[in-house]
N, C-alpha and C positions, 0 to 999 in steps of 0.2 A: 596690841603689840606690833602689828604691821605698820601702823601709822607712826608709832614711836620710833621704830627702826628706820623708817623713811626720813623722818625729821632729823634724827641723829646723823644719818648718812649725808643728808643735804648740808647740814651745818659743817660736818667734817670736810666735805668736798670744797665748800666755799672758803673755809679757813686754812685748808692744807698748805697753799703756797705762800701765805703771808709771812710766817717765821722764816721760811727759806729765802724769801725776797729780802728780808731784813738782814739775813746772814750773807747775802750775796751768792747763794748756792743755786745755780740754775739747772744742774743735772737732774735733780729729783723733780723739779717742775716739768722738765721734758719727759720724764718717766710718767708723770701724771697725765701729761698731754697725750702720750701714746696709749695709756690705759683707756682714756676717754674715747679716743679715735677707734680703738679696737672694740670697745664695748658698744659703740654706736654701729660699727660694721656688723658686729654679732647680732644686734637687734634687727638690723636689716636682713641679714641672711636667715635669721630664725623664721621670717615670714614664709619664704619659699621652702626652706629645708625642714623647719620644725613644724609649722602649722599646715602648709600645703603638702608636705611629705615628698618634695621633689629635690633630690640632691643636686645642687648647682655648684660646680667646682670652677666656674669662670666668672664670678661677679666682679673680679678686679678689672675686667674690660670696662665696666661702667664707672669704676673709680678713675680710670684713665680718661674716659670721655668727659667726666666732670672737670677734672684737672685741666685738660687741654682746652675745653670750651671757655672756662673762666680766664685762663691765662691768655688765650687769643683775644678775648674781648678787652682785657686790660691792656695788653701790649699794643694792639692795633687800633682800638677805639677809645682807650682811656677809661673804660667802664670799671668802676670799683668792684671789689670782690663780692660784697653783699648784694650788689645789683646783678652781678654776673652769676651768682649762685642759683637764682630761680631759672635763669636761662640754661645753665648747665644741667639742672635737674630735668627740665623739660626736654632737652636734647637727649639725655640718657634714657628717659622714659620712652620717647618715640623710637629710638634705636632698639631698645630692649623689646618693645612690642613687635616691631618688624622682624626681629631675629627669633623671638621666642614662639610666635604663633605657629610656624611650621614644625617646631620641635615638640609641640604639645601632643602630637600623635605618638610620641615615644614615651616609654615608661621605664622606671627603674634605672638599671645601669646604662641602658641605651640613652636615656635623657642626660645622665651624668657625663657620658662620653661625648655627647654632642656639645655640651657646654665647654668641655675642655678643648674641643676642636675649634670652637669660636675664639677662645683665648689664643690658641696657637696661630690662627689666621690673623688676629689683631696685632701680634708682635711684629711680623715683617711689614705690615701696613704702617705701623707707627714708626718703624725704623727707616722707611723709604719715602714716605709721603712728605714732599717738600713744603706743602702748605702749612704743616704743623711743625716744621723744623727738621724732619727726618731724624737721623741718629744724633744730630747735634742738639736737638731739643729746643726748648724755649727758656729764656732767662727772664725773670720778672724783676724789673728795676724797682728800687725803693724810692718812693717820692717823699720828700720831707713834709711833715705835717706840723701844724702850728701847736697842737695840744694833744694830750692823751686821748681826749674824746674824739678828735678828728682821726687819730690813728685807729681807734676802735671802730669808727664808722666806715673806714676804708679797709679795715683788716690788714693794715700795714704797721707793724711795730718794729722798732729798731732800738739798739742800745740795751741798757739794763732792764728795760720793761718788756723786751720781746718775749721771753719765756713766760712771764706773768700774763701778758696780754693774750697770747695764743692759748694758754691754759684756760682762761676764763671764756674765750671764744669757743673752745672745744666743749667746755662745760655747758654753755648756753645751747649749743647745737645738740649735745647729748640729751639735755633735759627736754628739749623740744621733741627729739626723736622718741624718747621714752614715753612722753605724754601721748604722742600720736599712735605709737604701737599699742599703748594701753587702750586707746579708743578702738583701734582696729580689732584687738583681741575680743572686746565685748560687743562688737558690732555684728551685723549680718555677714559681712565679709569674713570675719574671723570664724564664724560657725560654718560657713560654706567651705573655707579652706580646710578646716579640720574634717569636715564630712568627706571631702575628696581624698584626704590622706587616709582616713580609716577604711573607706570602702567606696571606690570611685564608681562602680556599677550601681550601687544603691543610691549614691548621690545623684547620678544621672537619671535614675528611675523616678526620683521625686522632682525632676525638672531643673536640676543645677547643671549649667553648661560648664563642664569641667575644663574645656579648652580655654574659655573666656576667663575663668577665675584663676587658672594657672598663669595666664598672661598678666592678670592684675597682680597676683602675688609676686611674680618676678619683677614687675614694673615698680612695685613698692620697694623691693630690694634694690633695684637699680637707682631709684631716687635717693635712697639713703647713702649708697656707695658714692654717687656723684657728689652729694653735698660734702661728704668726708674728703673726697678727692680735691675739691676746691680749697678746703681749709688746709690740707696738707701741702698743696702746691704753693700757696702763699706763705706758709711756714718755711718750706724748703727754698723758696725763691727760684725755683726751676722745675721744669717738667721734662723728663726723659722717658723714652719707651721702657727701658729696663728698670726704671725707678717706679713708675706708676702702674706698670703691668707686672710687677714682681709677684711671684707666687705667694709670698707671705701675706699679701693683702686678702687672700682668700683662706689660706690654711690657718692662720692665727685666729681670725674670728670664728671659723668653724670649730677649731679645737676648744676655744673658750666657750662656745655655745654647748658643745657636747659635754665638756667637763662640768660646767655649771648646771646644765639641765636643758636638753633640747626640747623645744615645744613649750617652754615656760618663759614668761615675760622677763623674769629677773635672772634666768640662767646665763645668758651672755654677759650680763653685768658682773655676776659673781665670778664667772670663769676668767674674764679679762682682769679683774682686780687681783686674782690669784696668779694667773699665768704670766701676764706681761711684766710685772715687777721681777718675778723669778727669772724670766728670760733676760732682762736687762742686767740684773745683778750677776747672773751666771756669766754673761758675756764680758762684763767688766772685771770679774774676779778670776774666773777660770779660763777666760779666753785671751788673757794678756800675760806678759812676763814669760817665764820658762815654759808655760803650758800653751803658749800661743801657737795656733795652727794645728793643734792635736784634736780639736773638736770635743774636748772634755766637757765644755759647757753644754754643747748640743746633746751629748750622751746623757748627762745628768738630767737635763730638761726633758729629754725623751723618756727616760725612766720614770720621772714623776708622772707624766701623762699616761704611760702604760699602766702604772700602779692604780691611778684613779680610774682608768677605763676598766681595768680588770676587777677591781673590788667594788666599784660603784658605777656600772655601765649606764644607769639611768640618770647620772648626774648628782652633784653634791646637794642640790636642792631637794632631792628625794629622801635625804636623811631625815629622821624624825626630830627635827629641830624643836617643834612645838612641844613634844613630849618631854624633851630634855630640859627646856626652860621651865616647864611646869613642875618638874621634879625639884628644880633648884629653888623654887619659891618656898618661903616658909609657910608651913601649914597654918591656916587661920583657926584660932581656937573656936570650939563649938560654943554657941550662946548658952548662957546659964539658964537652967530651967526656971 
């Protein structure tokens, strides 16, 4: 059943934008792009928040680090996005390790407050540092490419293929992230992370260096956020402090992870597939026209999250899906004697 559901989901994700492209509808392709980005971010946050049990409310700092690094390499050195992406991930991991190691002495809400403080410090740095453009930010020019393949290799799409190209680029990065997170979950790293979450003293008693593995967990989160930041920067063709350091780059993936099922591999994916389209539909239907500026879309969206959190605090994946599907199957007749 699991493999069948995975195959169906993969085929649906691949075919999803094709009829929309034929109709010339780009809005829902953009919604799909945002779903994949937030699902990818949720997978990354689930490592530190779900498996390692350390609530990090400032991972958008590494989203910004990745976006700025790749944009600077492209604007100043002409390095294409796919080549700049590993560099952006490496820079984010190094910055994360240097910032996180001192924080590993903190636990619980003290650790969470410290991550928020780092985000608050990053905002004025991004707005005043002239090397990265300060408050004016960076603009990424579109260089003409000879073919669609060249556009895909440089991660620069324009015209009617832009929405389609970035959707499939996001799908490729999401699939890679999901595969890597599945490996981490089943590896020694995953077991160590969960041991620290369940009982840090007991984990240290059997020789697990909790500070080291907390740094590793947050570094994996930083790598995923940096990769997503690169993709978003080239999609938006600009990098601004208030854009890449926006609070939504942490709150939406966290909410998707909690709603889907924190600590579960597919929890962030399910949460993003449900919450992000609802948010986009609410903003376009209830956030415009005579209701514009009243926040009705945010109120309805918040109520949906509150209801899910109240009635299923362990996430939607904790529902007995397997039992329900088994009940719907027709009973097989007993063999004749």
